[in-house]
C-alpha positions, 0 to 999 in steps of 0.5 A: 249153852248146852243143857243135855248130853247125848241121851240127856244124861249128865256126867258126874259132877266130879268129872266136869271140872266145874269152877275153872275157866279153862278145862281139858279132856280127851275124845268124844266122851271128854267132850260130852262130860265138859260141854254142858256149860262151855261157850267155846270148844277147841278141838285139838288133833295135831297129827293131823286133822286140825293142823290140816284145817289150819293149813287149808284155811291158810291157803284160802280153802274151806274145810267141811268136817265129816264122819270117817268111813261113812257111806254118805260121804261122797253124796255129802261132798256133792251136795255141798259142791265140795271136793272129797279128800282122798289118799295122799299116796294117790296125789289127792287132797288128803289129811296132809297139812303140808299138801294143803298149804298149796291147795287151790284158793277157794277150794271146798274140801270135805275132810273126814277123820276118825278123831278131830273131825268126829269131835268137831261134828259132835260138838256141833250136835251138842249145841256148843256155841263156838267150835274152833280147830286148834293146833300148834300152828295157830295156838295163840290165835286160837286162844285169842279167838276163844277168849273173845268168843267165850266172854266169862263162860268156860273154854273147853279144850278137847284132845282127839288122841288116836285109836288102838289097833283100828280107827274104831278101837279104844282111845289112845292118848297122844302126846302131840295132842297134849302138847297142842292143848297145852300150847292153847292153855299157855296162851290163855293163861300165861302166868299159870294161875291155877290158884286163881281158878283159871286152868283146871288141874287137867288143863294145867298139866297139859300147859306144863307139858307144852312149856317143858317140850316147847324148845324141842317140839319137832323132836317131841313129835318125831319121837311120839308114837304118832310121829313115828307112824308118819315117819315110817310112811315117809311123811316127815314133812307133815310132822315138821308142818305140824310142829311149827308153833304159832306160824299162823295168825288164823283162828279156824271156826266152825260156822254151819257145816264148815271151818272158816278163818276168823 
């Protein structure tokens, strides 16, 4: 288990959601607050990193997460004999989950992103035993794998969110990630047994949001801020691909530097 966070300091006890089996927070700060006794961290970045990971693995590829806009990215890809993701507009493999559904099987893809990829890397640095990439597409498969890997230890779900103004700006909670996290909690805790110390109140709120939105997930994603951004770019297909619930039976686990399917 993780014993220390960052510079060795721990988050205040009231922030750790202690006593609950299933816990929920946002971004790298939330990860660092909750990771100290987690057996499994599930990273959620529905639009689009963790959905892209799921789609690439569905196609038979392997994904290597990496830091966003890092000068060492190209060298890292070369060292791992991998293709470096680029821009969808140029016809390159990218964060587009729709395009990654048809990527060449066996491809090794370095896929940087400012939110989900960064959180997955940080979880590995903190020594979390098991890191999973969850999305609406593979929510139940992710929950099943998390429960198996965690045993009796806590499961932490971290939503990536987005950023205000620039990719380095403050975190903006994103509804699509709230719903993706809620889908995992709904599969982990079908009865919503908060009184049974399963979901923390934070996790239960995400679960309730997903259950309320489940009949209209595509509409919810289209009308979200992040969905509107993608629609403005002409990428409605990525919103639809990301809104598909439980269409994949793959769990995506970070093993060493790369996500592989379970």
